[in-house]
C-alpha positions in Angstrom: 7.5 49.9 -6.1 9.1 53.1 -4.9 6.7 53.2 -2.0 7.6 49.7 -0.8 10.2 49.2 1.9 12.3 46.1 1.1 13.3 46.0 4.8 9.7 45.2 5.8 8.3 41.7 6.4 9.7 38.9 8.5 13.4 37.9 8.6 12.7 34.9 6.4 10.9 37.0 3.8 13.8 39.6 3.7 16.4 36.8 3.5 14.6 35.2 0.5 13.4 38.2 -1.5 16.3 40.4 -0.9 18.6 37.7 -2.3 16.5 36.2 -5.0 19.3 35.4 -7.3 21.0 33.3 -4.6 17.7 31.4 -4.0 17.4 30.6 -7.7 21.0 29.6 -8.0 20.8 27.2 -5.0 17.6 25.7 -6.3 19.1 25.2 -9.8 22.1 23.5 -8.4 20.0 21.3 -6.2 17.8 20.4 -9.1 20.8 19.4 -11.3 22.5 17.3 -8.6 19.3 15.6 -7.5 18.2 15.1 -11.0 21.4 13.2 -11.7 20.9 11.2 -8.5 17.4 10.3 -9.6 18.8 8.4 -12.6 20.3 6.0 -10.1 16.9 5.3 -8.4 16.0 1.6 -8.5 12.6 0.1 -8.7 12.5 -3.2 -6.8 10.6 -5.1 -4.1 11.6 -7.2 -1.2 9.6 -10.1 0.4 11.1 -9.3 3.8 10.0 -5.7 3.6 6.4 -6.6 3.2 6.2 -8.7 6.4 6.0 -7.3 9.9 9.4 -8.4 11.2 8.5 -7.6 14.8 5.3 -9.6 15.1 5.7 -12.8 17.2 4.6 -15.0 14.4 7.2 -13.6 12.1 9.9 -13.8 14.8 9.1 -17.5 15.1 9.3 -18.0 11.4 12.6 -16.1 11.1 14.1 -18.0 14.0 13.4 -21.4 12.3 13.5 -20.3 8.7 16.6 -22.2 7.8 15.0 -25.4 9.2 11.7 -25.1 7.4 11.3 -26.5 3.9 9.7 -24.2 1.3 7.6 -22.1 3.7 9.1 -18.7 2.8 9.2 -16.8 -0.5 8.7 -19.2 -3.4 7.3 -19.6 -6.9 5.2 -22.4 -8.3 5.4 -23.2 -12.0 2.7 -25.5 -13.4 3.5 -27.1 -16.8 0.6 -28.6 -18.6 0.5 -30.4 -22.0 -1.9 -28.9 -24.6 -3.5 -32.3 -24.9 -3.5 -35.5 -22.9 -1.8 -36.1 -19.6 1.7 -35.8 -18.2 2.4 -39.4 -19.0 3.9 -38.6 -22.3 7.5 -38.9 -23.4 7.6 -35.5 -25.1 6.0 -33.8 -22.1 8.4 -35.3 -19.7 11.4 -34.3 -21.8 10.0 -30.7 -22.0 9.5 -30.7 -18.2 13.1 -31.8 -17.6 14.4 -29.0 -19.8 12.3 -26.4 -18.0 13.4 -27.8 -14.6 17.0 -27.5 -15.6 16.6 -23.9 -16.8 14.8 -22.8 -13.7 17.5 -24.5 -11.6 20.0 -22.1 -13.1 18.0 -18.9 -12.6 19.9 -16.6 -10.1 18.1 -16.4 -6.8 16.7 -19.9 -6.8 17.4 -21.9 -3.6 18.5 -25.0 -5.6 18.9 -27.4 -2.7 15.1 -27.2 -1.9 13.8 -26.9 -5.4 11.3 -29.7 -6.1 9.7 -31.3 -9.2 9.2 -34.7 -10.7 12.8 -34.5 -11.9 14.4 -33.7 -8.6 16.0 -36.5 -6.6 14.2 -35.4 -3.4 10.8 -36.4 -4.9 10.4 -40.0 -3.9 7.7 -42.6 -3.5 7.0 -45.1 -0.8 4.8 -48.2 -1.3 3.7 -51.5 0.2 4.8 -54.5 -1.7 4.7 -58.2 -1.1 8.2 -57.9 0.3 7.3 -55.0 2.6 7.9 -51.3 2.3 9.8 -50.1 -0.8 10.6 -46.7 -2.3 12.9 -44.6 -4.5 12.9 -41.6 -6.8 9.7 -40.9 -8.6 11.5 -40.9 -12.0 12.6 -44.5 -12.6 16.4 -45.0 -12.8 16.3 -46.1 -16.4 13.5 -43.8 -17.6 13.5 -43.6 -21.4 10.0 -42.4 -22.2 8.9 -45.8 -23.3 5.4 -47.0 -22.5 6.8 -49.3 -19.8 8.7 -46.5 -18.1 5.7 -44.2 -18.3 3.6 -46.9 -16.7 6.2 -47.2 -13.9 6.2 -43.4 -13.5 2.4 -43.4 -13.1 2.7 -46.1 -10.4 5.5 -44.2 -8.6 3.5 -41.0 -8.6 0.4 -42.7 -7.3 2.5 -44.0 -4.3 4.4 -40.7 -3.8 1.7 -38.7 -2.1 2.3 -35.9 -4.5 -1.1 -36.0 -6.3 -2.6 -32.6 -5.4 0.8 -31.2 -4.6 3.3 -31.7 -7.5 0.9 -33.5 -9.8 -2.6 -32.3 -10.7 -5.5 -34.5 -9.6 -6.4 -35.0 -13.2 -2.8 -35.7 -14.2 -2.9 -32.9 -16.8 -0.1 -30.8 -15.3 2.8 -31.0 -12.8 4.4 -28.3 -10.7 8.0 -27.1 -10.3 8.3 -25.7 -6.8 11.0 -23.0 -6.6 12.0 -21.6 -3.2 13.8 -18.2 -3.5 16.8 -16.7 -1.7 16.6 -13.1 -0.3 19.9 -12.3 -2.2 21.4 -13.4 -5.5 24.8 -15.2 -5.7 26.5 -11.8 -5.9 25.0 -10.7 -2.6 22.6 -8.2 -4.1 18.9 -8.1 -3.2 17.0 -10.3 -5.5 15.7 -8.3 -8.4 12.1 -9.3 -8.9 11.8 -7.5 -12.2 14.7 -9.5 -13.6 13.5 -12.7 -12.1 10.0 -12.2 -13.6 11.5 -11.5 -17.0 13.5 -14.7 -16.8 10.4 -16.7 -16.0 8.5 -15.0 -18.8 11.3 -15.8 -21.2 11.1 -19.5 -20.2 7.3 -19.4 -20.5 7.4 -17.9 -24.0 10.1 -20.3 -25.1 8.4 -23.5 -24.0 4.8 -22.5 -24.7 5.9 -22.5 -28.3 6.9 -26.1 -27.9 3.4 -27.4 -27.0 2.9 -26.8 -23.3 1.1 -24.2 -21.2 2.9 -22.7 -18.2 1.3 -21.1 -15.2 3.4 -19.2 -12.6 2.3 -18.0 -9.1 4.0 -16.6 -6.1 4.9 -13.3 -4.4 7.9 -12.8 -6.7 5.7 -13.1 -9.8 3.2 -10.6 -8.3 6.0 -8.1 -7.7 7.4 -8.7 -11.2 4.0 -8.0 -12.8 3.6 -4.9 -10.8 7.1 -3.7 -11.7 6.4 -4.4 -15.4 3.2 -2.3 -15.0 5.3 0.7 -14.0 5.0 2.0 -17.6 1.3 2.2 -17.2 1.8 4.0 -13.9 4.1 6.5 -15.6 1.6 7.0 -18.4 -1.2 7.8 -16.0 1.1 10.1 -14.1 1.8 12.0 -17.3 -2.0 12.2 -18.0 -2.6 13.6 -14.6 0.1 16.2 -15.0 -1.3 17.2 -18.4 -4.8 17.5 -16.9 -3.6 19.6 -14.1 -1.7 21.9 -16.5 -4.8 22.3 -18.7 -7.1 23.1 -15.8 -4.7 25.6 -14.3 -4.3 27.3 -17.6 -8.1 27.3 -18.1 -8.4 29.1 -14.8 -5.5 31.6 -15.3 -5.3 32.0 -19.1 -1.6 32.7 -18.4 0.9 30.3 -19.9 3.9 31.5 -17.9 2.3 31.2 -14.5 0.8 27.8 -15.4 4.1 26.4 -16.5 5.8 27.7 -13.4 3.2 26.1 -11.1 3.6 22.8 -12.8 7.4 23.1 -13.0 7.7 23.9 -9.3 5.7 20.8 -8.4 7.7 18.6 -10.8 11.0 20.0 -9.4 9.8 18.8 -5.9 9.2 15.3 -7.4 12.7 15.4 -9.0 14.2 16.4 -5.6 12.3 13.6 -3.9 13.4 11.0 -6.5 17.0 12.2 -6.2 17.1 12.2 -2.4 15.9 8.6 -2.2 19.0 6.9 -3.7 21.2 9.4 -2.0 19.8 8.2 1.4 19.9 4.6 0.4 16.3 4.0 -0.5 14.5 2.6 -3.6 11.0 2.7 -4.9 8.8 -0.4 -4.8 5.4 -1.1 -6.4 3.6 0.1 -3.2 5.3 3.5 -3.1 5.3 4.1 -6.9 2.3 6.4 -6.5 4.0 8.6 -3.9 5.6 10.9 -6.5 2.1 11.7 -7.8 0.9 12.6 -4.3 3.8 14.9 -3.9 2.9 16.5 -7.3 -0.7 16.8 -6.2 0.1 18.5 -3.0 2.5 20.8 -4.9 -0.2 21.8 -7.4 -2.5 22.7 -4.5 -0.1 25.0 -2.8 1.4 26.4 -6.0 -2.0 27.3 -7.3 -2.7 29.3 -4.1 0.5 31.2 -4.4 -0.1 31.9 -8.1 -3.6 33.1 -7.4 -2.6 35.4 -4.7 0.1 37.1 -6.8 -2.2 37.3 -9.7 -4.9 39.1 -7.7 -2.3 41.6 -6.2 -0.9 42.4 -9.7 -4.5 42.9 -10.8 -4.9 45.5 -8.1 -1.9 47.4 -9.5 0.9 46.1 -7.3 4.4 45.5 -8.7 5.1 41.8 -9.3 7.8 41.7 -6.7 5.6 43.4 -4.1 2.7 41.1 -5.1 5.0 38.1 -4.5 6.1 39.3 -1.1 2.6 40.2 0.0 1.3 36.7 -1.0 4.3 35.1 0.7 3.4 37.0 3.9 -0.3 36.0 3.8 0.0 32.4 2.9 3.4 31.2 4.0 2.3 30.2 7.5 -0.9 28.5 6.3 1.1 26.7 3.6 3.8 25.7 6.0 1.3 24.4 8.5 -0.5 22.4 5.8 2.7 20.9 4.6 3.8 20.0 8.1 0.4 18.4 8.6 1.0 16.4 5.4 4.5 15.4 6.6 3.2 14.4 10.0 0.4 12.4 8.4 3.0 10.5 6.4 5.4 10.2 9.3 2.9 8.5 11.6 3.0 5.6 9.2 6.5 4.9 10.7 4.8 3.3 13.7 3.6 0.5 11.5 6.0 -2.5 11.8 6.1 -3.2 8.0 9.2 -1.9 6.3 7.6 -1.2 3.0 5.1 1.2 4.6 7.8 2.8 6.6 9.8 3.5 3.4 6.6 4.8 1.8 6.3 7.2 4.7 9.9 8.3 4.4 9.6 8.8 0.6 6.4 10.9 1.1 7.9 12.9 3.9 11.0 13.7 1.8 8.7 14.9 -1.0 6.7 17.1 1.3 10.0 18.6 2.7 11.0 19.4 -0.9 7.7 21.2 -1.4 8.5 23.6 1.4 11.4 24.9 -0.7 10.0 24.5 -4.2 6.3 25.7 -3.8 6.4 27.9 -0.8 9.8 29.6 -1.6 11.0 29.0 -5.1 7.6 29.5 -6.9 6.9 33.0 -5.3 10.5 34.0 -6.1 10.1 32.9 -9.7 6.8 34.7 -10.0 8.4 37.8 -8.6 10.5 37.9 -11.8 7.9 36.8 -14.4 4.7 38.0 -12.9 1.5 37.1 -14.8 -0.1 38.5 -17.9 -2.1 41.7 -17.5 -5.3 40.0 -18.9 -5.0 37.1 -16.4 -4.6 39.5 -13.5 -7.6 41.5 -14.5 -9.7 38.3 -14.9 -8.8 37.2 -11.4 -10.5 40.3 -9.9 -13.7 40.1 -12.1 -15.9 38.9 -9.1 -14.6 41.8 -6.9 -15.0 44.3 -9.7 -18.5 43.1 -10.5 -19.5 43.4 -6.8 -17.9 46.9 -6.5 -19.8 48.0 -9.6 -23.1 47.0 -8.1 -23.6 43.7 -10.0 -23.7 41.7 -6.7 -22.0 38.5 -5.7 -21.1 35.8 -8.2 -23.9 33.2 -8.1 -21.7 30.3 -7.1 -19.9 32.2 -4.3 -23.3 33.6 -3.2 -24.7 30.1 -3.0 -21.7 28.9 -0.9 -22.0 32.0 1.3 -25.5 30.9 2.3 -23.9 28.1 4.4 -22.8 30.7 6.9 -26.4 31.4 7.7 -28.6 29.5 10.1 -31.0 27.6 7.8 -28.4 26.3 5.4 -25.8 25.8 8.1 -28.3 23.7 10.2 -29.3 21.5 7.3 -25.6 21.1 6.3 -24.6 19.9 9.8 -27.6 17.6 10.0 -26.8 16.2 6.6 -23.2 15.6 7.7 -24.4 13.8 10.9 -26.6 11.6 8.8 -23.9 10.8 6.3 -21.5 10.2 9.2 -23.9 7.7 10.9 -24.4 5.9 7.6 -20.6 5.8 7.0 -19.9 4.5 10.5 -22.4 1.7 10.1 -21.0 0.8 6.7 -17.4 1.1 7.7 -17.9 -1.3 10.6 -18.0 -4.0 7.9 -14.6 -3.1 6.7 -12.4 -6.2 6.4 -8.7 -6.6 7.1 -6.7 -8.5 4.4 -7.6 -9.9 1.0 -11.3 -10.4 0.1 -10.7 -12.3 -3.1 -8.6 -15.3 -4.2 -5.4 -14.6 -6.1 -3.6 -11.3 -6.0 -6.0 -8.3 -5.4 -3.3 -5.9 -6.5 -3.9 -7.2 -10.1 -7.0 -7.4 -12.2 -9.2 -10.5 -11.8 -8.7 -11.3 -15.5 -4.9 -10.7 -15.3 -2.5 -13.5 -16.4 -1.4 -14.0 -12.9 -4.9 -14.4 -11.4 -5.9 -16.8 -14.3 -2.8 -18.8 -13.3 -4.0 -18.9 -9.7 -7.4 -20.1 -10.8 -5.8 -22.8 -12.8 -3.7 -24.0 -9.8 -6.7 -24.0 -7.5 -8.9 -26.0 -9.9 -6.2 -28.5 -10.9 -4.7 -29.2 -7.5 -7.7 -29.1 -5.2 -6.2 -26.5 -3.0 -4.6 -23.2 -3.3 -0.9 -22.5 -2.8 -1.8 -20.9 0.5 0.0 -22.9 3.2 -0.1 -22.1 6.9 2.5 -24.0 9.0 2.4 -24.5 12.7 5.8 -25.0 14.3 6.0 -27.4 17.2 9.2 -27.1 19.3 10.4 -30.0 21.5 13.7 -30.7 23.3 16.3 -31.9 20.8 15.9 -35.5 19.8 12.4 -35.8 21.2 10.2 -34.8 18.3 8.9 -38.3 17.9 7.7 -38.9 21.4 4.3 -40.4 21.6 2.8 -37.6 23.8 4.0 -35.0 21.4 2.8 -36.8 18.3 -0.6 -37.4 19.9 -1.0 -33.6 20.5 0.1 -32.9 16.9 -2.3 -35.5 15.6 -5.2 -34.0 17.6 -4.4 -30.5 16.2 -4.4 -31.9 12.7 -7.7 -33.7 13.1 -9.3 -30.5 14.5 -7.9 -28.3 11.7 -9.4 -30.6 9.1 -12.9 -29.7 10.5 -12.2 -25.9 10.2 -14.0 -24.2 7.2 -11.4 -23.2 4.6 -8.9 -26.0 5.4 -8.5 -28.4 2.4 -5.9 -30.8 3.8 -3.1 -31.2 6.3 0.2 -33.0 6.7 2.2 -33.9 9.8 4.6 -36.5 11.2 1.6 -38.0 13.0 -0.2 -38.5 9.8 2.8 -40.2 8.2 3.0 -42.6 11.2 -0.6 -43.6 10.6 0.0 -44.2 6.9 3.3 -46.1 7.4 1.8 -48.3 10.1 -1.0 -49.2 7.7 1.5 -50.0 5.0 3.5 -52.3 7.4 0.3 -54.2 8.0 -0.6 -55.0 4.3 -2.5 -51.8 3.9 -5.2 -52.9 6.4 -7.2 -49.7 7.4 -7.7 -51.1 10.9 -4.0 -50.2 11.5 -4.6 -46.6 10.6 -3.7 -45.5 14.1 -1.0 -43.8 16.2 0.3 -46.6 18.4 1.9 -45.9 21.8 5.0 -47.8 20.8 8.0 -45.5 21.0 10.4 -47.8 19.1 8.0 -48.0 16.2 7.5 -44.2 16.2 11.3 -43.7 16.2 11.7 -46.1 13.3 9.1 -44.4 11.2 10.5 -40.9 12.0 14.0 -41.9 11.0 12.8 -42.5 7.4 10.4 -39.5 7.3 11.0 -36.5 4.9 13.0 -33.8 6.6 10.2 -31.3 5.8 8.2 -32.8 8.6 10.9 -32.3 11.3 14.4 -30.8 11.4 17.8 -32.5 11.6 18.0 -32.3 15.4 14.5 -33.6 15.9 13.6 -30.6 17.9 11.0 -29.1 15.6 7.9 -30.5 14.0 6.0 -28.8 11.2 2.2 -29.1 10.8 1.3 -28.1 7.2 -2.2 -26.7 6.8 -3.3 -26.3 3.1 -6.0 -23.7 2.8 -8.8 -23.1 0.2 -7.7 -19.4 -0.1 -6.0 -16.6 1.8 -9.1 -14.5 2.5 -9.1 -12.6 5.7 -11.9 -14.7 7.3 -10.2 -18.0 6.4 -6.9 -16.9 8.0 -8.6 -15.5 11.1 -10.6 -18.8 11.7 -7.5 -21.0 11.4 -5.3 -18.8 13.5 -7.9 -18.4 16.2 -8.3 -22.2 16.4 -4.5 -22.9 16.6 -4.1 -20.3 19.3 -6.9 -21.8 21.4 -5.3 -25.3 20.9 -1.9 -24.0 21.9 -3.3 -22.4 25.1 -4.7 -25.8 26.1 -1.9 -28.1 25.0 1.4 -26.2 25.5 3.7 -27.7 28.1 7.0 -26.5 29.4 8.7 -28.8 26.8 6.3 -28.7 23.9 5.2 -25.4 22.3 2.8 -24.9 19.4 3.8 -21.7 17.6 2.5 -19.7 14.7 3.3 -19.2 11.9 5.2 -20.0 8.7 4.1 -20.5 5.1 2.6 -17.8 2.8 -0.8 -17.9 4.6 0.9 -17.8 8.1 2.9 -14.7 7.1 -0.2 -13.0 5.6 -2.1 -13.8 8.8 0.5 -12.0 10.9 0.5 -9.1 8.4 -3.3 -8.9 8.8 -3.0 -8.7 12.6 -0.4 -5.9 12.4 -2.5 -4.0 9.8 -5.6 -4.3 11.9 -3.9 -3.0 15.0 -2.2 -0.2 13.1 -5.3 0.9 11.2 -7.0 2.8 14.1 -3.7 3.7 15.8 -2.6 5.3 12.6 -5.8 7.3 12.2 -5.7 8.5 15.9 -2.1 9.6 15.5 -2.8 11.4 12.2 -5.7 13.3 13.7 -3.9 14.0 16.9 -1.1 15.6 14.8 -3.5 17.5 12.6 -5.4 18.8 15.7 -2.1 19.9 17.3 -0.9 21.7 14.3 -4.3 23.4 13.7 -4.4 24.5 17.3 -0.8 25.9 17.1 -1.9 27.8 14.0 -5.4 29.1 15.1 -5.0 29.1 19.0 -8.7 28.2 19.2 -10.4 24.8 19.9 -13.4 26.1 18.0 -11.3 26.7 14.8 -9.8 23.3 15.2 -13.2 21.6 15.3 -14.3 23.6 12.2 -11.2 22.5 10.4 -11.0 18.8 11.5 -14.7 17.6 11.4 -14.9 17.7 7.6 -11.8 15.6 7.4 -13.2 13.0 9.9 -16.4 12.8 7.8 -14.4 12.2 4.6 -12.4 9.4 6.3 -15.5 7.7 7.5 -17.1 7.8 4.1 -13.9 6.7 2.4 -14.0 3.5 4.6 -17.6 3.0 3.7 -16.6 3.3 0.0 -13.9 0.6 0.5 -16.6 -1.7 1.9 -18.8 -1.0 -1.1 -16.0 -1.6 -3.6 -14.9 -4.8 -1.8 -11.5 -3.4 -0.9 -9.8 -4.7 2.2 -7.3 -3.0 4.5 -3.9 -4.4 3.7 -0.3 -3.2 3.0 -1.3 -1.6 -0.3 -4.3 0.3 1.0 -3.3 1.0 4.6 -1.7 4.4 3.9 -4.4 5.8 1.7 -6.7 7.2 4.4 -3.8 8.8 6.2 -2.6 10.4 3.0 -6.1 11.7 2.3 -6.3 13.3 5.7 -2.9 15.0 5.2 -3.8 16.3 1.8 -7.4 17.3 2.8 -6.3 19.5 5.6 -4.7 21.9 3.1 -8.1 23.0 1.9 -9.4 23.8 5.3 -6.2 25.6 6.4 -6.2 27.9 3.4 -9.9 28.9 3.6 -10.0 29.1 7.4 -6.8 31.1 7.8 -8.2 33.8 5.5 -11.7 33.7 7.1 -10.3 34.2 10.6 -7.9 36.9 9.4 -11.0 38.8 8.0 -13.0 38.2 11.2 -10.2 39.6 13.3 -10.6 42.8 11.3 -14.1 43.0 12.5 -16.0 41.5 9.5 -18.9 39.1 10.0 -18.5 35.4 9.2 -20.4 35.9 5.9 -18.2 38.7 4.8 -15.0 37.0 5.9 -16.0 33.7 4.3 -16.9 35.4 1.0 -13.5 37.1 1.0 -11.9 33.7 1.6 -13.8 32.3 -1.3 -12.5 35.0 -3.6 -9.0 34.7 -2.5 -8.4 31.0 -1.8 -11.7 29.2 -2.1 -11.9 29.2 -5.8 -8.4 27.7 -6.0 -9.4 25.1 -3.5 -12.3 24.2 -5.8 -10.0 24.2 -8.9 -7.4 22.0 -7.2 -10.0 19.5 -5.8 -11.7 19.0 -9.2 -8.4 19.0 -11.1 -6.8 16.4 -8.9 -9.9 14.2 -8.8 -10.1 14.2 -12.6 -6.4 13.4 -12.8 -6.6 10.3 -10.5 -9.9 9.0 -11.7 -8.2 8.2 -15.0 -6.4 5.5 -13.0 -9.5 3.2 -13.1 -8.3 2.2 -16.6 -4.9 1.0 -15.2 -4.1 -2.7 -15.6 -2.9 -2.6 -12.0 -6.0 -3.0 -9.8 -4.6 -1.5 -6.7 -3.7 1.7 -8.7 -7.3 1.7 -10.0 -8.6 1.3 -6.4 -6.3 4.1 -5.2 -7.5 6.3 -8.0 -11.1 5.9 -6.9 -10.4 6.5 -3.2 -8.2 9.5 -3.8 -10.6 11.1 -6.3 -13.4 10.6 -3.7 -11.2 12.1 -0.9 -10.1 15.0 -3.0 -13.7 15.9 -3.9 -15.2 15.3 -0.4 -12.4 17.2 1.3 -13.0 20.1 -1.1 -16.8 20.0 -0.4 -16.2 19.8 3.3 -14.0 22.9 3.2 -16.5 24.8 1.0 -19.8 23.7 2.6 -19.4 22.1 6.0 -16.6 24.4 7.2 -18.7 27.6 7.0 -21.7 25.7 8.4 -19.8 24.7 11.4 -18.3 28.2 11.6 -21.9 29.6 11.9 -22.2 27.8 15.2 -18.7 28.1 16.5 -16.9 31.1 15.0 -19.4 33.9 15.7 -17.6 36.9 17.3 -20.2 37.2 19.9 -19.5 33.6 21.0 -15.7 34.0 20.9 -14.2 37.4 21.4 -11.0 36.1 19.8 -12.2 37.0 16.4 -13.8 40.4 17.3 -12.4 43.8 16.4 -11.6 44.5 20.0 -10.0 41.1 20.7 -7.1 41.2 23.2 -5.4 38.6 21.1 -5.6 40.8 18.1 -3.9 43.6 19.9 -1.1 41.4 21.0 -0.6 40.1 17.5 -0.5 43.7 16.2 2.1 44.6 18.8 4.2 41.6 17.9 3.9 42.5 14.2 5.1 46.0 14.9 
């Protein structure tokens, strides 16, 4: 220590290590303040944040949202008797009580709520005296056999069979539209809403009925309730990481400091979110683990460097400063690459992904302070155990004593030589070709019915299966909005076009049924003529059309008669189904739009999801291009060599391609929940390449061959790369047991990317280096390199 000049090193190094007590004090204060702020962090979801607000379909929907009936965020509650049909006095009384309780739940749009017990549910029929109608529930309904018979007759004439009433009459639905905010003006809390619905379910299922609930709000509620499972798996991953690092170091103090520094970054991230006005949602709940994973990767590198220097006999403070000098730039570049990888997600016009990007970027920014600065400063005080320091240099000591290279490092070093390098590159090309062929089958959107975020056998997806089987169609509704001049929605020319679109859509695969004002005109005209099917026609009689329109439900047109709604009920919301319907409507609109009449997409749950799929599809490749452009730029700034950039980036590209192929094999589509994963994998994977390549190039600049340089890199950073990759892969693969399916899918994809990025850095990187980084091919890395002289001059 007495031979060390504390004035040496960069300005940043001197500022930090010559004022270590101040660094620790500031970090401690920040941890206390942000830890307190983290207690105010809320976990919630928002329907509006999951949709692409800037897409034309969504702009159309939002422009007319107040005039559309039940086509936004809603919940469907099916109530089924244990035995028999709904035509039972006890069942009807239970349904009335459930209807009344749901009506009072905060956040329900009560004016548009609909069930057999709401006044808006009416019937229209043809009698010997002409058309007649009224509420579905008879005025003097008392549960008697006569009133139940009247109820059955009214339902049969209401057109609600398959909508509010099951085809087999063994259940009925309470349709519950939701507001964006509760009566107090706060964002609707989906966790609280889901708990209220579960309370109603539990209460009345004990009274002899079965209740099935579907809708976006229930999905979000189930995901929020599954947070405990997420936290449990997070704790398991932290424990696994701690055990693996301790197995590697055999030093309790350094292991605890590495884990603690990474957890401090998570605390800072969680504290900064509410401070900046953000909350966590089910899609970003995994971001804290990603921050922890990145922190463990960088922390292990710092700990390993300090351990090796202490093993060589350096003082712990000197060892910390030397490690800071060697790895700060590589670590900073890697974290900046991570941050840029997250930040490019901001270009995606979906608020929930943008907030995920912000949360992840905040976490990475915290890591710059906790793992690149705080951890070396802490280790400069504590150091590591002497036994751990000696173990860290065992490979070097064995080589110096004539025992030769460690078998594993010797095997990896062979990839710097021509035969192994050639086969490695050829193998990568073959895998890349197979991956590209497989990834071309990657689908955008959902590939299965129900909620793919949840398990197929989850309560929610069982409820969806019940709805689909009982009502003949799913709850997936796509609505086409037809705008006309005000007061002219019932014009014959307009209704004729709407009628033509409806008939064409009925022929499209995946469409179960439709409903329009044109269809109502056909049915009413038939009723006015004693039910004779010969009158099932759209007559060019404007007075008759106006008369029928005047008595039509407002869901088919708005108050000013300037907007018609075409309801398209789909079999499912799979990506292919949505794409077929949307493409057909767009073709029809191009051929039938006039200056006064416009056919516009899209409203309804399926319409909104179709718009989301389009945005995700456009953003998928754009996001990857931006991520790689940023990584390439940062690598070039760091290495100042296109050859080094190719060596660092090609393994990442291969991993991305294979990850897409894995998604195809697992039946995972690209959607809001999965879109960020590949970008996150690239950002994390570049860490491995930067640490190994920075040491390799530094050794080559000193005149060593690629083999010697790479072997030194393996001893210094490579073994920690291997440790980190395996540790993190083991930690996330435990997620496959999670009850939340998208967490299980993310666990598989992240484990795959952790391992393949590690293998790419250890195997493909030196193989590419054999062809690109030879000193004879690039004087930059030779001992007489002009760049080296310039760098030495700058350092002096």
